[in-house]
N, C-alpha and C positions, 0 to 999 in steps of 0.2 A: 504494500500500500504506500502510496506517495504522500507528500505533505498535503496534497489536495484530497486525500482519501481514496485514491485509486490504487488498486492492487496491480503490481507489476505483472505483465503478461508476456509470455514467450511468443515470438513471431515464427511463421513458417519459413521465413528467410533468416539468415544469420543476423541477430539483433545486435545493437551496440553492447548490451550486457554480455552476450555470448562472445563477441569479438574480443572484448576486454579480458574475459576469462582465458581465451585462447592465447592472447599475448602474454598474460601473466604466466601461464603454464609453460610457454616456450622460452621464458626467461627474457622476453623483449621488454617487459615492464617489471619494475620491482620497487620495493620500499627500503631504501638504504638504512633507515632508522632501525629496521628489524634485523639487520645482518647479525649473525650469531658469532660471538666470540668463542674461542675454543675453551672447553671446560677442562679442568686439570685432571679429572679422573676418568676420562672416557676412552683412552687408548684401547684399541682392540674390540670396542663394542660394535655390535652388528648394526647395519643399516636396514631399515624396514620400509618396504613400499606401502604407503597409505594411498589407496586408490579411491578416486572420487568420481561417481557417476551422476547423471542428472535425469535424463528421460530415455524411454525405450519405445520403439515402434517397428513395424514391419519394414519401413523405408526410412532412411536418414534424410528427413526433410529440412533439417537445420543443423547447425554445427554442434549442438549439444546433445542431439539424439543419437543413440547407439542402436543399430538394427538388432532385433531380437536374436537373429541367427548369429551375428557377430558376438553378442554377449554370451550366448551359449558356448561358442567356441572359446571365448576367453575363460569361462569357468572350467571347461574341459582341460584347458592348458594348465590352470592352477592345479588340477588333479594330477595331470601327467608329470608335472614338475615337483610333485610331492610337497606342495606348499601347505603350510599349516595356517589356516585362516583364524586369526585371534580377534577378540573384541578390541575395539579402540581403547576402551577403559583399561584393558590389561597393559597395552603399550604405555598409557599414561602412568599407571602405577609403577611400571618398570622405569620409566624416565624420571619420575620423582624420587625413586628409591635408589638411584645410581650410587654404587659404593656400599650398599647395605647388604642384607642377607641374600644368600644364594636363591632363596625361594622366589625372588622377584625376577629371575632370569627368564629370557624369552626362549621359546622353542626354536629349533633350527628352521630356516626357510619360512619365517613368519611373514604374513601378509595381512593387511587390514583393509576391509571393504567399508566404504561410506557412500552416502548419496545425499545430495543437496536439494533444497527447494520444495520438497513435499509433493512432487509430481505424482499424479494418479497412476501412471505406469509403474511406479515403484511398488505399488500395492498389487497391481494386476499382473505384472511381468516379473519383476525382480524378486519380490518376496517369495513366491512359490518355488522358484528355481533354487534360491538359497536355502529355503526350508527343507527341500528334498535332500540337500547335501548336509544339513545340520550346521550350516555356516552362519556365524553372527554378522550383523551389519549395524552400523550407526547411521541414523537418519537425522540430518540437520534441516530443520524446518523453520520458516518464518510464519508465526501464527496468524497474521492478518489474512493470509491466503487460504488457510484451511477452512473448509466448508463455505468458502466465499468465492474464490477464483474457479473458473470452469476447468482449468488444467490441474487443479490441486486435489489432493485427497480430502476426505471429510474427517471430522473428529471420530465418528464411529469406526471408520477404516483404520485410522491411526491407533485407536484403542484396541482394535483386533490385533494389529501387528505388535503393539507394545505388550500384549498379554503373553507373548512368547519371550522368555527371558533372554533369548539370543538377539532380540531387537531392542536397541536403545534409541530413544528419540531425544535429540538435543537441540540447542539453540542456534539459529542463523540470523539473529536479531529479530525485531518485531515485524518490520516491513521491508527489509533488504535495501537500506540506503547505502550509498557510497560514503562511508563515515569519514574517510580522509578528505574527500571533496567537500563534505559538509563542514569540516573543521576550517577549511579555507574560506568558506562562504559566510559562516556565522560568527558573531562576536563571541569571545572566549567563554564567558559565563553562560551564554545561551547554548553554545555547543556542548558544554559540559552537561547541562540539563538534558539536552536532546539525546546525547549518547547514553547517558545513564538510563533514560527511559527506554531506549531501544534494547539495552542489555537486560534490564531488570523486568520490564513488562513481558518480554519474551519468555523468560524463565517462569514467571508467575502464571502466565496463561497456559503454558505447556503442563506445568505441574498440576494446575487446577483441573485440567481436562483428563490427564493421564495418570495422575497419582504416582508419578515416576520422577525421581530426583533428576534435576538438570544442572550439570556442573561443567559441561564442555560447550565450546563456542566455535563456530566456523565464521570467520570474517566475511561479510558480504563482499563479493568480487575478489575475495582473497586479500583485501587491503586493510591493514592496521598500522599502528605506529606506537611509539613508546608510551605516549599519554593514554592511548586507548588500552594498551596492555595493562597499565595501572588501574584503569577503570574496570576492566574485566576482572582483575584480581579482587578489587573492592566489591564487585557485584557477586562474588562467590564462585567464579569459574576457576577450575583447577588448571585448565589449559585452553589454548585457542589455536585454530588451524587456518593456514593460508593456502596458497597455490604455489607450486614450484615443479620444475621439471627434474626432480630427483627424489630419492627415497629420504625418509626422515632419519636423522642421525642424533646420537646422544647429545651432541654439541648444539643442536638447534634450541633456540630459546623456547621455553614452554608456552609462550603466548604468540609464537610465530612458527609453528611446526608446518613444514610443507607437505602438501598432498599432490599426487600426480593425477592430472586431469585425464579421464578416459573419454575419448571421442571415437566416432566410428572409424576414423582413419587409422586408429591403433589396431592393427591386425595381430594375429597370434604370433607371428614372427617378431614384430617389434616389441610386443609385450614380453615375450620370452627373453629377448635381449635385455630389456629393462630389469627383469627379475633376476636373471643370472648375474648381471653386473652388481646388483644390490647384494645378493647372497654371498658373493666372493669378495666384496669390498668391506674393509673394516676402518673404523676411525683411526687415523694414523697417530702414532705416539708424538 
């Protein structure tokens, strides 16, 4: 939903929203303020692909739609490569517990699946395929669209998904604004109130409808900054996720964790290359 009360709507062509996501994922746009310093105790730690999907259909009519046949091929590849699909929350626990007990170690060849925006095809296409494999997924939704936008799931559909302990529903802000752009546009105090509302109202509405704790955040458009990271922490989020053309590493700041954007042009060969590179690479000493 926009400041005028409109809900963001996907286009059948590549929308500005989708083009921005593609640029971010390809590394052509970035947020320098969120560049991660090396952490002292992460040498030798694994790098984990955090994959993010949006919508699914028989044909790829826009840049964020993955064809169902391609998605099924991507899932088969995860099986063939002996990937261990883990909940995003497990990765967060591991990341926050670096240097502590061995019980927080990740399994080999760990992969995380996520999906953004609450598109109805996540309920109709993605969820049954993942349920059949017993694989977990984290859905980042912006509540203004749920049971409101024609492309979005309804609250009853989200409740049905959230009843499965393998499905986690988390925050994507309240109506998906470009928060970095809004910071440049609004006076400082007004922006602080605006951002706080986006972060807290989203949590409150999701928790009210689903009776499920919300403590993870995906930045709209993958864009955040240092100040927003502080506000996310103050709002009770344990971690926040951006977009990036690489796997997540232990040295990534916990409020700027990259996820790899999955689009229809990512075929099984390219995905296999991404995964094998991640599984063989370790954080250097």
